[in-house]
N, CA and C atoms as a LAMMPS dump frame, in Angstrom:
ITEM: TIMESTEP
0
ITEM: NUMBER OF ATOMS
657
ITEM: BOX BOUNDS ff ff ff
-5.0000000000000000e+02 5.0000000000000000e+02
-5.0000000000000000e+02 5.0000000000000000e+02
-5.0000000000000000e+02 5.0000000000000000e+02
ITEM: ATOMS id mol type element x y z
1 1 1 N 154.93 -442.742 269.833
2 1 2 C 154.979 -441.378 270.132
3 1 3 C 154.126 -440.622 269.632
4 2 1 N 153.558 -439.691 270.471
5 2 2 C 152.113 -438.945 269.806
6 2 3 C 152.91 -437.426 269.663
7 3 1 N 152.388 -436.967 268.304
8 3 2 C 152.797 -435.706 267.56
9 3 3 C 151.487 -434.953 267.696
10 4 1 N 151.537 -433.74 268.324
11 4 2 C 150.818 -432.783 268.242
12 4 3 C 150.305 -432.092 266.877
13 5 1 N 149.175 -431.898 266.265
14 5 2 C 149.072 -431.458 265.114
15 5 3 C 149.611 -430.332 264.915
16 6 1 N 150.374 -429.776 263.979
17 6 2 C 150.78 -428.648 263.535
18 6 3 C 149.682 -427.615 262.997
19 7 1 N 149.63 -426.472 263.712
20 7 2 C 148.492 -425.829 263.214
21 7 3 C 148.546 -425.16 261.874
22 8 1 N 149.743 -425.142 261.179
23 8 2 C 149.864 -424.756 259.766
24 8 3 C 149.84 -426.003 258.873
25 9 1 N 149.16 -427.252 259.468
26 9 2 C 148.803 -428.468 258.503
27 9 3 C 147.511 -428.276 257.989
28 10 1 N 146.944 -427.173 258.456
29 10 2 C 145.268 -426.744 258.198
30 10 3 C 145.283 -426.456 256.62
31 11 1 N 144.138 -427.007 255.919
32 11 2 C 144.196 -426.981 254.334
33 11 3 C 143.999 -425.725 254.061
34 12 1 N 143.64 -424.709 254.882
35 12 2 C 143.683 -423.215 254.274
36 12 3 C 145.198 -422.515 254.173
37 13 1 N 146.104 -423.135 254.617
38 13 2 C 147.25 -422.449 254.791
39 13 3 C 148.374 -423.6 254.092
40 14 1 N 147.712 -424.723 253.33
41 14 2 C 148.663 -425.51 252.681
42 14 3 C 148.668 -425.136 251.18
43 15 1 N 149.677 -425.47 250.451
44 15 2 C 150.08 -424.979 249.077
45 15 3 C 150.137 -426.227 248.282
46 16 1 N 149.257 -426.496 247.334
47 16 2 C 149.292 -427.68 246.436
48 16 3 C 149.168 -428.822 247.363
49 17 1 N 148.133 -428.701 248.433
50 17 2 C 147.856 -429.72 249.222
51 17 3 C 149.147 -430.297 250.552
52 18 1 N 150.086 -429.466 250.26
53 18 2 C 151.371 -429.813 251.126
54 18 3 C 151.561 -428.786 252.003
55 19 1 N 151.45 -428.96 253.117
56 19 2 C 151.807 -428.206 254.414
57 19 3 C 153.212 -427.505 254.275
58 20 1 N 153.32 -426.11 254.174
59 20 2 C 154.61 -425.476 254.131
60 20 3 C 155.788 -425.892 254.898
61 21 1 N 156.865 -426.151 254.667
62 21 2 C 157.954 -426.355 255.549
63 21 3 C 158.137 -425.164 256.708
64 22 1 N 158.168 -423.839 256.123
65 22 2 C 158.177 -422.845 256.727
66 22 3 C 156.879 -422.303 257.382
67 23 1 N 156.698 -421.841 258.932
68 23 2 C 155.518 -421.571 259.189
69 23 3 C 154.853 -420.452 258.565
70 24 1 N 155.471 -419.398 258.447
71 24 2 C 154.899 -418.221 257.555
72 24 3 C 155.383 -418.588 256.256
73 25 1 N 154.39 -418.624 255.391
74 25 2 C 154.599 -419.152 253.944
75 25 3 C 154.049 -418.35 252.849
76 26 1 N 154.462 -418.525 251.688
77 26 2 C 154.145 -417.3 250.548
78 26 3 C 152.884 -417.446 250.408
79 27 1 N 151.635 -418.348 250.914
80 27 2 C 150.549 -417.844 250.489
81 27 3 C 149.994 -416.824 251.341
82 28 1 N 150.887 -416.151 252.067
83 28 2 C 150.362 -414.817 252.594
84 28 3 C 150.482 -414.006 251.725
85 29 1 N 151.27 -413.554 250.832
86 29 2 C 151.654 -412.917 249.698
87 29 3 C 150.348 -413.025 248.687
88 30 1 N 150.398 -414.425 248.248
89 30 2 C 149.198 -414.648 247.164
90 30 3 C 147.899 -414.123 247.809
91 31 1 N 147.403 -414.531 248.841
92 31 2 C 146.251 -414.211 249.154
93 31 3 C 146.416 -412.671 249.579
94 32 1 N 147.154 -412.016 249.988
95 32 2 C 147.038 -410.441 249.992
96 32 3 C 146.841 -409.713 248.545
97 33 1 N 147.544 -410.48 247.519
98 33 2 C 147.423 -410.113 246.321
99 33 3 C 145.872 -410.153 245.668
100 34 1 N 145.448 -411.368 245.95
101 34 2 C 143.967 -411.579 245.638
102 34 3 C 142.937 -410.864 246.137
103 35 1 N 143.277 -410.723 247.694
104 35 2 C 142.083 -409.674 248.304
105 35 3 C 142.291 -408.226 247.965
106 36 1 N 143.667 -407.805 247.42
107 36 2 C 143.785 -406.524 246.773
108 36 3 C 142.912 -406.145 245.584
109 37 1 N 142.895 -407.335 244.845
110 37 2 C 142.223 -407.172 243.736
111 37 3 C 140.576 -406.819 243.688
112 38 1 N 140.049 -407.233 244.877
113 38 2 C 138.641 -407.016 245.079
114 38 3 C 137.951 -405.643 245.36
115 39 1 N 137.052 -405.507 244.84
116 39 2 C 136.344 -404.096 245.06
117 39 3 C 135.864 -404.111 246.418
118 40 1 N 135.881 -402.725 246.938
119 40 2 C 135.717 -402.567 248.497
120 40 3 C 134.318 -403.383 249.065
121 41 1 N 133.239 -403.332 248.457
122 41 2 C 131.999 -404.001 249.153
123 41 3 C 132.311 -405.51 249.259
124 42 1 N 132.874 -406.016 248.441
125 42 2 C 133.502 -407.754 248.445
126 42 3 C 134.233 -407.783 249.804
127 43 1 N 135.374 -406.692 249.732
128 43 2 C 136.17 -406.761 250.93
129 43 3 C 135.547 -406.814 252.332
130 44 1 N 134.449 -405.789 252.337
131 44 2 C 133.777 -405.675 253.515
132 44 3 C 132.94 -406.709 253.93
133 45 1 N 132.35 -407.49 253.071
134 45 2 C 131.533 -408.678 253.086
135 45 3 C 132.387 -409.683 253.296
136 46 1 N 133.768 -409.988 253.189
137 46 2 C 134.408 -410.898 253.672
138 46 3 C 134.841 -410.714 254.754
139 47 1 N 134.932 -409.431 255.191
140 47 2 C 135.437 -408.825 256.744
141 47 3 C 134.206 -409.512 257.558
142 48 1 N 132.936 -409.29 257.063
143 48 2 C 131.64 -409.826 258.153
144 48 3 C 131.93 -411.293 258.135
145 49 1 N 132.122 -412.013 257.122
146 49 2 C 132.506 -413.362 257.158
147 49 3 C 133.195 -413.797 258.115
148 50 1 N 134.608 -413.033 258.103
149 50 2 C 135.662 -413.475 259.02
150 50 3 C 135.166 -413.091 260.29
151 51 1 N 134.157 -412.163 260.643
152 51 2 C 133.738 -411.83 262.308
153 51 3 C 132.882 -413.049 262.451
154 52 1 N 132.247 -413.901 261.652
155 52 2 C 131.3 -414.732 262.034
156 52 3 C 132.013 -416.238 261.986
157 53 1 N 132.825 -416.312 261.666
158 53 2 C 133.617 -417.935 261.653
159 53 3 C 133.925 -418.318 262.734
160 54 1 N 133.921 -419.83 263.197
161 54 2 C 134.381 -419.975 264.487
162 54 3 C 135.926 -420.337 264.508
163 55 1 N 136.367 -420.354 265.837
164 55 2 C 137.995 -420.459 265.86
165 55 3 C 138.526 -421.687 265.257
166 56 1 N 137.708 -422.999 265.143
167 56 2 C 137.981 -424.088 264.496
168 56 3 C 138.139 -423.733 262.978
169 57 1 N 137.225 -422.783 262.21
170 57 2 C 137.224 -422.4 260.984
171 57 3 C 138.601 -421.803 260.557
172 58 1 N 138.866 -421.157 261.477
173 58 2 C 140.137 -420.084 260.978
174 58 3 C 141.434 -420.637 261.855
175 59 1 N 141.398 -421.862 262.26
176 59 2 C 142.609 -422.668 262.588
177 59 3 C 143.948 -422.146 262.156
178 60 1 N 144.907 -421.724 262.66
179 60 2 C 146.295 -421.357 262.023
180 60 3 C 146.409 -420.08 261.534
181 61 1 N 145.361 -419.48 261.502
182 61 2 C 145.595 -417.862 261.016
183 61 3 C 145.854 -417.062 262.278
184 62 1 N 145.606 -417.288 263.415
185 62 2 C 145.935 -416.532 264.604
186 62 3 C 147.432 -416.74 264.822
187 63 1 N 147.936 -417.933 264.462
188 63 2 C 149.456 -418.085 264.617
189 63 3 C 150.372 -417.367 263.629
190 64 1 N 149.479 -417.253 262.38
191 64 2 C 150.261 -416.403 261.452
192 64 3 C 150.072 -415.21 261.536
193 65 1 N 149.089 -414.626 262.227
194 65 2 C 149.042 -413.283 262.611
195 65 3 C 150.12 -412.809 263.576
196 66 1 N 150.143 -413.475 264.665
197 66 2 C 151.23 -413.43 265.588
198 66 3 C 152.678 -413.266 264.947
199 67 1 N 152.794 -414.086 263.989
200 67 2 C 154.282 -414.242 263.394
201 67 3 C 154.661 -413.086 262.782
202 68 1 N 153.572 -412.366 262.103
203 68 2 C 153.824 -411.023 261.415
204 68 3 C 153.886 -409.668 262.562
205 69 1 N 152.975 -409.909 263.692
206 69 2 C 152.527 -408.919 264.649
207 69 3 C 153.727 -409.147 265.814
208 70 1 N 155.164 -408.777 265.221
209 70 2 C 156.1 -409.268 266.164
210 70 3 C 156.234 -408.798 267.714
211 71 1 N 155.509 -407.343 267.71
212 71 2 C 155.233 -406.735 268.931
213 71 3 C 154.206 -407.28 269.954
214 72 1 N 153.088 -407.786 269.292
215 72 2 C 151.895 -408.378 269.87
216 72 3 C 151.381 -407.064 270.444
217 73 1 N 151.077 -406.249 269.417
218 73 2 C 150.342 -405.248 269.798
219 73 3 C 148.599 -405.41 269.301
220 74 1 N 148.659 -406.368 268.38
221 74 2 C 147.413 -406.935 267.83
222 74 3 C 147.162 -405.969 266.425
223 75 1 N 148.016 -405.43 266.281
224 75 2 C 148.05 -404.564 264.704
225 75 3 C 149.409 -404.802 264.163
226 76 1 N 149.124 -405.156 262.757
227 76 2 C 150.446 -405.349 261.824
228 76 3 C 150.633 -403.944 261.45
229 77 1 N 151.702 -403.258 261.625
230 77 2 C 152.018 -402.304 260.994
231 77 3 C 152.721 -402.372 259.746
232 78 1 N 153.005 -401.431 258.713
233 78 2 C 153.659 -401.402 257.42
234 78 3 C 154.854 -401.918 257.672
235 79 1 N 155.768 -401.729 258.572
236 79 2 C 157.038 -402.12 258.747
237 79 3 C 156.881 -403.908 259.056
238 80 1 N 155.933 -404.234 259.94
239 80 2 C 156.12 -405.642 260.224
240 80 3 C 155.715 -406.226 258.977
241 81 1 N 154.763 -405.772 258.183
242 81 2 C 154.021 -406.557 257
243 81 3 C 155.298 -406.405 256.191
244 82 1 N 156.091 -405.763 255.891
245 82 2 C 157.207 -405.525 255.204
246 82 3 C 158.198 -406.437 255.342
247 83 1 N 158.718 -406.75 256.867
248 83 2 C 159.433 -407.749 257.343
249 83 3 C 158.91 -409.331 257.41
250 84 1 N 157.537 -409.347 257.279
251 84 2 C 156.79 -410.531 257.157
252 84 3 C 156.966 -411.216 255.951
253 85 1 N 156.742 -410.539 254.798
254 85 2 C 156.789 -410.66 253.409
255 85 3 C 158.288 -410.871 253.044
256 86 1 N 159.316 -410.249 253.526
257 86 2 C 160.635 -410.634 253.146
258 86 3 C 161.155 -412.213 253.886
259 87 1 N 160.411 -412.337 255.127
260 87 2 C 160.711 -413.62 255.498
261 87 3 C 160.385 -414.571 254.729
262 88 1 N 159.346 -414.672 253.912
263 88 2 C 159.061 -415.78 253.072
264 88 3 C 159.43 -415.559 251.599
265 89 1 N 160.361 -414.542 251.369
266 89 2 C 161.102 -414.515 250.111
267 89 3 C 160.528 -413.722 249.145
268 90 1 N 159.493 -412.754 249.654
269 90 2 C 158.764 -411.738 248.584
270 90 3 C 159.765 -410.312 248.52
271 91 1 N 160.151 -410.494 247.269
272 91 2 C 161.173 -409.212 246.844
273 91 3 C 160.16 -407.951 246.401
274 92 1 N 159.484 -407.306 246.996
275 92 2 C 158.629 -406.149 246.601
276 92 3 C 159.192 -404.699 246.745
277 93 1 N 158.795 -403.951 245.985
278 93 2 C 159.057 -402.748 246.228
279 93 3 C 158.223 -401.914 247.277
280 94 1 N 158.812 -400.972 248.058
281 94 2 C 157.949 -400.441 249.118
282 94 3 C 156.668 -400.083 248.735
283 95 1 N 156.434 -399.502 247.499
284 95 2 C 154.984 -398.852 246.928
285 95 3 C 154.032 -400.369 246.791
286 96 1 N 154.781 -401.356 246.454
287 96 2 C 153.822 -402.544 246.075
288 96 3 C 153.359 -403.025 247.663
289 97 1 N 154.261 -402.911 248.658
290 97 2 C 153.895 -403.366 249.985
291 97 3 C 152.773 -402.57 250.618
292 98 1 N 153.085 -401.319 250.314
293 98 2 C 152.163 -400.167 250.816
294 98 3 C 150.702 -400.357 250.05
295 99 1 N 150.633 -400.912 248.749
296 99 2 C 149.509 -400.924 248.387
297 99 3 C 148.808 -402.212 249.056
298 100 1 N 149.371 -403.204 249.279
299 100 2 C 148.918 -404.474 249.95
300 100 3 C 148.614 -404.13 251.172
301 101 1 N 149.091 -403.169 251.875
302 101 2 C 148.804 -402.968 253.288
303 101 3 C 147.564 -402.004 253.178
304 102 1 N 147.176 -401.119 252.485
305 102 2 C 146.028 -400.38 252.083
306 102 3 C 144.992 -401.194 251.861
307 103 1 N 145.073 -402.033 250.97
308 103 2 C 144.186 -402.761 250.471
309 103 3 C 143.638 -403.827 251.791
310 104 1 N 144.498 -404.521 252.552
311 104 2 C 143.705 -405.194 253.842
312 104 3 C 143.406 -404.309 255.024
313 105 1 N 143.864 -403.165 254.896
314 105 2 C 143.553 -402.232 256.06
315 105 3 C 142.201 -401.532 255.597
316 106 1 N 141.067 -402.317 256.052
317 106 2 C 139.72 -401.836 255.508
318 106 3 C 139.279 -400.597 255.805
319 107 1 N 139.604 -400.386 257.285
320 107 2 C 138.992 -399.343 258.001
321 107 3 C 140.067 -398.033 257.908
322 108 1 N 140.962 -398.179 257.144
323 108 2 C 142 -397.318 256.835
324 108 3 C 142.757 -396.489 258.218
325 109 1 N 142.738 -397.4 259.195
326 109 2 C 143.458 -397.254 260.459
327 109 3 C 145.019 -396.95 260.365
328 110 1 N 145.485 -397.287 259.193
329 110 2 C 147.055 -397.448 259.121
330 110 3 C 147.771 -398.602 259.485
331 111 1 N 146.83 -399.314 259.99
332 111 2 C 147.483 -400.698 260.519
333 111 3 C 146.288 -402.019 260.142
334 112 1 N 146.731 -403.231 260.209
335 112 2 C 145.732 -404.415 259.851
336 112 3 C 145.767 -404.985 261.06
337 113 1 N 144.203 -405.175 261.594
338 113 2 C 143.764 -405.653 262.742
339 113 3 C 143.875 -407.096 262.412
340 114 1 N 143.494 -408.09 263.655
341 114 2 C 143.423 -409.379 263.404
342 114 3 C 142.112 -409.867 262.468
343 115 1 N 141.019 -409.102 262.659
344 115 2 C 139.934 -409.377 261.876
345 115 3 C 140.242 -409.112 260.301
346 116 1 N 140.993 -408.032 260.093
347 116 2 C 141.217 -407.639 258.65
348 116 3 C 142.118 -408.551 258.079
349 117 1 N 143.337 -409.162 258.999
350 117 2 C 144.002 -410.351 258.464
351 117 3 C 143.321 -411.615 257.969
352 118 1 N 142.548 -411.792 258.973
353 118 2 C 141.558 -413.194 258.515
354 118 3 C 140.807 -412.831 257.39
355 119 1 N 140.183 -411.924 257.174
356 119 2 C 139.52 -411.478 256.091
357 119 3 C 140.354 -411.834 254.648
358 120 1 N 141.605 -411.08 254.817
359 120 2 C 142.643 -411.021 253.545
360 120 3 C 143.172 -412.381 253.347
361 121 1 N 143.19 -413.589 254.373
362 121 2 C 143.692 -414.767 254.29
363 121 3 C 142.642 -415.784 253.919
364 122 1 N 141.231 -415.486 254.016
365 122 2 C 140.396 -416.398 253.954
366 122 3 C 140.226 -417.136 252.457
367 123 1 N 140.473 -418.537 252.484
368 123 2 C 140.351 -419.257 250.999
369 123 3 C 138.822 -418.857 250.448
370 124 1 N 138.718 -418.661 249.266
371 124 2 C 137.579 -418.604 248.411
372 124 3 C 136.382 -419.727 248.567
373 125 1 N 136.99 -420.899 249.164
374 125 2 C 136.055 -421.959 249.274
375 125 3 C 135.269 -421.613 250.609
376 126 1 N 135.684 -420.898 251.743
377 126 2 C 135.065 -420.749 252.749
378 126 3 C 134.205 -419.458 252.476
379 127 1 N 134.819 -418.507 251.759
380 127 2 C 133.867 -417.285 251.468
381 127 3 C 132.82 -417.747 250.619
382 128 1 N 132.892 -418.646 249.545
383 128 2 C 131.723 -418.733 248.993
384 128 3 C 130.691 -419.953 249.283
385 129 1 N 130.947 -420.359 250.641
386 129 2 C 130.1 -421.444 251.179
387 129 3 C 128.747 -420.711 251.275
388 130 1 N 127.623 -421.441 250.933
389 130 2 C 125.95 -420.792 250.925
390 130 3 C 125.907 -420.392 252.147
391 131 1 N 126.059 -421.139 253.428
392 131 2 C 125.712 -420.756 254.763
393 131 3 C 126.415 -419.274 254.967
394 132 1 N 127.633 -419.215 254.535
395 132 2 C 128.342 -417.806 255.191
396 132 3 C 127.937 -416.776 254.16
397 133 1 N 127.736 -416.887 252.874
398 133 2 C 127.4 -415.673 252.164
399 133 3 C 125.635 -415.28 252.586
400 134 1 N 124.832 -416.373 252.789
401 134 2 C 123.785 -415.816 253.447
402 134 3 C 123.809 -415.283 254.797
403 135 1 N 124.78 -415.362 255.565
404 135 2 C 124.802 -415.208 256.805
405 135 3 C 125.477 -413.524 256.755
406 136 1 N 126.024 -413.596 255.85
407 136 2 C 126.984 -412.13 255.353
408 136 3 C 126.012 -411.166 254.939
409 137 1 N 125.004 -411.772 254.029
410 137 2 C 123.801 -411.014 253.415
411 137 3 C 122.967 -410.674 254.442
412 138 1 N 122.715 -411.479 255.397
413 138 2 C 121.632 -410.98 256.479
414 138 3 C 122.202 -410.16 257.19
415 139 1 N 123.344 -410.062 257.615
416 139 2 C 124.141 -409.027 258.494
417 139 3 C 123.852 -407.626 257.815
418 140 1 N 123.916 -407.48 256.621
419 140 2 C 123.523 -406.345 255.958
420 140 3 C 122.234 -405.991 255.949
421 141 1 N 121.331 -407.029 255.467
422 141 2 C 119.897 -406.894 255.327
423 141 3 C 119.308 -407.012 256.53
424 142 1 N 119.481 -405.833 257.581
425 142 2 C 118.749 -406.012 258.881
426 142 3 C 117.164 -406.196 259.009
427 143 1 N 116.496 -405.726 258.036
428 143 2 C 115.227 -405.601 258.03
429 143 3 C 114.425 -407.11 257.628
430 144 1 N 115.465 -407.684 256.79
431 144 2 C 114.885 -409.139 256.337
432 144 3 C 114.022 -408.771 255.11
433 145 1 N 114.036 -407.845 254.35
434 145 2 C 113.393 -407.563 253.193
435 145 3 C 113.906 -408.26 252.126
436 146 1 N 115.115 -408.883 252.058
437 146 2 C 115.76 -409.583 250.875
438 146 3 C 116.586 -408.531 249.904
439 147 1 N 116.675 -407.471 250.495
440 147 2 C 117.556 -406.554 249.822
441 147 3 C 118.499 -405.728 250.497
442 148 1 N 119.524 -405.353 250.144
443 148 2 C 120.573 -404.418 251.079
444 148 3 C 120.323 -403.117 250.586
445 149 1 N 119.714 -402.204 251.377
446 149 2 C 119.288 -400.965 250.77
447 149 3 C 120.754 -399.866 251.323
448 150 1 N 120.742 -398.674 250.613
449 150 2 C 121.804 -397.59 250.903
450 150 3 C 121.998 -397.583 252.539
451 151 1 N 120.737 -397.188 253.088
452 151 2 C 120.751 -396.89 254.469
453 151 3 C 121.263 -398.112 255.344
454 152 1 N 121.059 -399.448 254.849
455 152 2 C 121.569 -400.432 255.472
456 152 3 C 122.958 -400.554 255.558
457 153 1 N 123.608 -400.439 254.104
458 153 2 C 124.93 -400.551 253.828
459 153 3 C 125.667 -399.5 254.682
460 154 1 N 125.142 -398.31 254.692
461 154 2 C 125.934 -397.081 255.447
462 154 3 C 126.255 -397.734 256.954
463 155 1 N 124.837 -398.208 257.678
464 155 2 C 124.872 -398.542 258.928
465 155 3 C 126.017 -399.645 259.357
466 156 1 N 126.216 -400.474 258.304
467 156 2 C 127.002 -401.507 258.398
468 156 3 C 128.713 -401.093 258.194
469 157 1 N 128.559 -400.217 257.264
470 157 2 C 130.182 -399.443 257.091
471 157 3 C 130.541 -398.909 258.459
472 158 1 N 129.44 -398.114 258.979
473 158 2 C 129.893 -397.421 259.958
474 158 3 C 130.256 -398.448 261.302
475 159 1 N 129.756 -399.494 261.18
476 159 2 C 130.251 -400.5 262.329
477 159 3 C 131.979 -400.79 262.209
478 160 1 N 132.052 -400.781 261.04
479 160 2 C 133.533 -401.112 260.777
480 160 3 C 134.431 -400.027 260.596
481 161 1 N 133.809 -398.78 261.013
482 161 2 C 134.665 -397.714 260.967
483 161 3 C 134.883 -397.044 259.629
484 162 1 N 133.782 -397.162 258.668
485 162 2 C 133.937 -396.721 257.229
486 162 3 C 133.25 -395.666 257.227
487 163 1 N 133.516 -394.516 257.815
488 163 2 C 132.431 -393.506 257.469
489 163 3 C 132.587 -392.474 256.486
490 164 1 N 133.828 -392.761 255.267
491 164 2 C 133.949 -391.918 254.067
492 164 3 C 133.736 -392.821 253.058
493 165 1 N 133.14 -393.926 253.106
494 165 2 C 132.963 -394.681 252.036
495 165 3 C 131.755 -394.252 251.226
496 166 1 N 131.644 -394.189 249.972
497 166 2 C 130.736 -393.564 249.1
498 166 3 C 129.816 -394.854 248.801
499 167 1 N 128.683 -394.791 249.509
500 167 2 C 127.755 -395.877 249.501
501 167 3 C 127.108 -396.448 247.959
502 168 1 N 126.793 -395.036 247.271
503 168 2 C 126.37 -395.329 246.211
504 168 3 C 127.015 -396.022 244.962
505 169 1 N 128.327 -395.738 245.036
506 169 2 C 129.307 -396.537 244.375
507 169 3 C 129.687 -397.919 244.761
508 170 1 N 129.565 -398.152 245.984
509 170 2 C 129.63 -399.518 246.281
510 170 3 C 128.226 -400.366 245.727
511 171 1 N 127.429 -399.562 245.804
512 171 2 C 125.985 -400.623 245.286
513 171 3 C 126.168 -400.58 243.615
514 172 1 N 126.581 -399.763 243.161
515 172 2 C 126.593 -399.491 241.504
516 172 3 C 127.337 -400.441 240.969
517 173 1 N 128.489 -400.973 241.598
518 173 2 C 129.379 -401.867 241.341
519 173 3 C 128.689 -403.514 241.224
520 174 1 N 127.661 -403.722 241.983
521 174 2 C 127.045 -404.852 242.287
522 174 3 C 125.604 -404.863 241.717
523 175 1 N 124.996 -403.646 241.334
524 175 2 C 123.443 -403.46 241.447
525 175 3 C 123.181 -403.874 239.842
526 176 1 N 123.082 -405.178 239.527
527 176 2 C 122.923 -405.366 238.121
528 176 3 C 121.696 -404.897 237.576
529 177 1 N 120.727 -404.641 238.283
530 177 2 C 119.268 -404.418 237.454
531 177 3 C 119.077 -402.937 237.995
532 178 1 N 120.236 -402.104 238.333
533 178 2 C 120.112 -400.69 238.579
534 178 3 C 118.863 -400.362 239.332
535 179 1 N 118.432 -401.2 240.607
536 179 2 C 117.066 -400.551 241.185
537 179 3 C 117.724 -399.738 242.373
538 180 1 N 118.877 -399.612 242.623
539 180 2 C 119.467 -399.144 243.737
540 180 3 C 119.843 -399.808 245.057
541 181 1 N 119.57 -401.207 244.839
542 181 2 C 119.72 -402.04 246.051
543 181 3 C 120.075 -403.235 245.652
544 182 1 N 120.82 -404.209 246.664
545 182 2 C 121.362 -405.342 246.082
546 182 3 C 120.627 -406.517 246.781
547 183 1 N 119.908 -407.063 245.933
548 183 2 C 119.389 -408.4 246.329
549 183 3 C 120.345 -409.682 246.353
550 184 1 N 119.768 -410.503 246.769
551 184 2 C 120.591 -411.772 247.384
552 184 3 C 121.484 -412.329 245.997
553 185 1 N 120.778 -412.643 245.006
554 185 2 C 121.273 -412.997 243.768
555 185 3 C 122.523 -412.169 243.117
556 186 1 N 122.271 -410.752 243.293
557 186 2 C 123.367 -409.935 243.158
558 186 3 C 124.457 -409.852 243.999
559 187 1 N 124.134 -410.178 245.394
560 187 2 C 125.199 -410.291 246.377
561 187 3 C 125.938 -411.638 246.217
562 188 1 N 125.274 -412.651 245.8
563 188 2 C 125.999 -413.821 245.459
564 188 3 C 126.978 -413.955 244.263
565 189 1 N 126.376 -413.337 243.201
566 189 2 C 127.255 -412.948 241.902
567 189 3 C 128.621 -412.341 242.377
568 190 1 N 128.424 -411.371 243.414
569 190 2 C 129.647 -410.523 243.765
570 190 3 C 130.531 -411.523 244.477
571 191 1 N 130.107 -412.481 245.435
572 191 2 C 130.776 -413.063 246.143
573 191 3 C 131.343 -414.206 245.243
574 192 1 N 130.824 -414.696 244.387
575 192 2 C 131.464 -415.697 243.46
576 192 3 C 132.54 -415.461 242.258
577 193 1 N 132.575 -414.006 242.174
578 193 2 C 133.713 -413.514 241.456
579 193 3 C 133.096 -412.903 239.909
580 194 1 N 131.721 -412.939 239.726
581 194 2 C 131.255 -412.671 238.463
582 194 3 C 131.141 -410.97 238.562
583 195 1 N 131.079 -410.326 239.764
584 195 2 C 131.087 -409.12 240.056
585 195 3 C 131.935 -408.841 241.322
586 196 1 N 132.207 -407.533 241.623
587 196 2 C 133.021 -407.332 242.77
588 196 3 C 134.54 -407.373 242.61
589 197 1 N 135.071 -407.57 241.457
590 197 2 C 136.394 -407.596 241.236
591 197 3 C 136.709 -406.425 240.351
592 198 1 N 138.097 -405.899 240.848
593 198 2 C 138.544 -404.731 240.273
594 198 3 C 139.192 -405.451 238.804
595 199 1 N 139.856 -404.646 237.967
596 199 2 C 140.256 -404.84 236.783
597 199 3 C 141.529 -406.072 236.918
598 200 1 N 142.208 -405.944 238.125
599 200 2 C 143.173 -406.867 238.336
600 200 3 C 142.837 -408.173 238.44
601 201 1 N 141.442 -408.141 239.385
602 201 2 C 140.864 -409.407 239.51
603 201 3 C 140.234 -410.212 238.63
604 202 1 N 139.643 -409.401 237.42
605 202 2 C 139.147 -410.066 236.413
606 202 3 C 140.137 -410.635 235.467
607 203 1 N 141.268 -410.3 235.485
608 203 2 C 142.357 -411.14 234.836
609 203 3 C 142.63 -412.446 235.477
610 204 1 N 142.454 -412.338 236.75
611 204 2 C 142.708 -413.652 237.451
612 204 3 C 141.376 -414.846 237.706
613 205 1 N 140.427 -414.059 237.562
614 205 2 C 138.841 -414.734 238.024
615 205 3 C 138.809 -415.965 237.017
616 206 1 N 139.228 -416.391 236.035
617 206 2 C 139.367 -417.528 235.174
618 206 3 C 140.024 -418.515 235.992
619 207 1 N 141.399 -418.405 236.392
620 207 2 C 141.879 -419.065 236.965
621 207 3 C 141.508 -419.627 238.237
622 208 1 N 141.045 -418.567 238.973
623 208 2 C 140.577 -418.872 240.203
624 208 3 C 139.282 -419.858 240.436
625 209 1 N 138.312 -419.552 239.283
626 209 2 C 137.128 -420.238 238.962
627 209 3 C 137.591 -421.801 238.71
628 210 1 N 138.527 -421.92 237.826
629 210 2 C 139.028 -423.228 237.519
630 210 3 C 139.336 -424.058 238.516
631 211 1 N 140.274 -423.343 239.365
632 211 2 C 140.867 -424.042 240.414
633 211 3 C 139.816 -424.578 241.396
634 212 1 N 138.969 -423.411 241.667
635 212 2 C 137.789 -423.852 242.656
636 212 3 C 136.938 -424.783 242.2
637 213 1 N 136.683 -424.917 240.983
638 213 2 C 135.84 -426.176 240.491
639 213 3 C 136.529 -427.584 240.572
640 214 1 N 137.765 -427.709 240.864
641 214 2 C 138.327 -428.811 241.344
642 214 3 C 138.834 -428.905 242.576
643 215 1 N 138.67 -427.895 243.34
644 215 2 C 138.651 -427.876 244.887
645 215 3 C 140.143 -428.024 245.065
646 216 1 N 140.901 -427.399 244.302
647 216 2 C 142.249 -427.319 244.323
648 216 3 C 142.812 -425.871 245.147
649 217 1 N 143.434 -426.093 246.304
650 217 2 C 144.124 -424.996 247.104
651 217 3 C 145.438 -424.592 246.536
652 218 1 N 145.679 -423.744 245.549
653 218 2 C 146.974 -423.426 245.023
654 218 3 C 147.454 -422.068 245.548
655 219 1 N 146.532 -421.475 246.4
656 219 2 C 147.014 -420.217 246.947
657 219 3 C 147.466 -420.338 248.26
């Protein structure tokens, strides 16, 4: 008898190497928390990577999105996120759920669209692949100068509906040599976790790096 591969057997949505019994699994909460700890520019960069990945590379995530987006509107509302997290046994205060919602809602539209959901759910092994990081850097560095300027970053942010972002602040978080631009080494350092994490993220970064060094998917 032939069994069709279950979409949630994909390694991105496995926990400790074992596919979850429930289709919507607690990895959703773990990934959301991890994503919420990141600084804004890192989130935007991951959102760019989410845009350029193939359907095969994000297998399973569309089904996860549909399970939370119960009215099939293409947008996850706060109520849908709350209900989805409750289904996986998450006992969170409304303020905590609201914080996770705001973290994943990169364009501040009040809902999480599919691209934002994919960005929040991406495993770090995908985010930190050299070709993906280079593609994301190139997306920002339109003139191919090897540096992301304030103007280039402004242009990219506007494409994602981020008109009210403080560009100088985004650059300052990552710009290690203080030249007002982000070169590729600075960008990679941000993507690999040595910068581009908020305070909460710093507390978790050692554990994340240890896990990734051994290619363990515990989130």
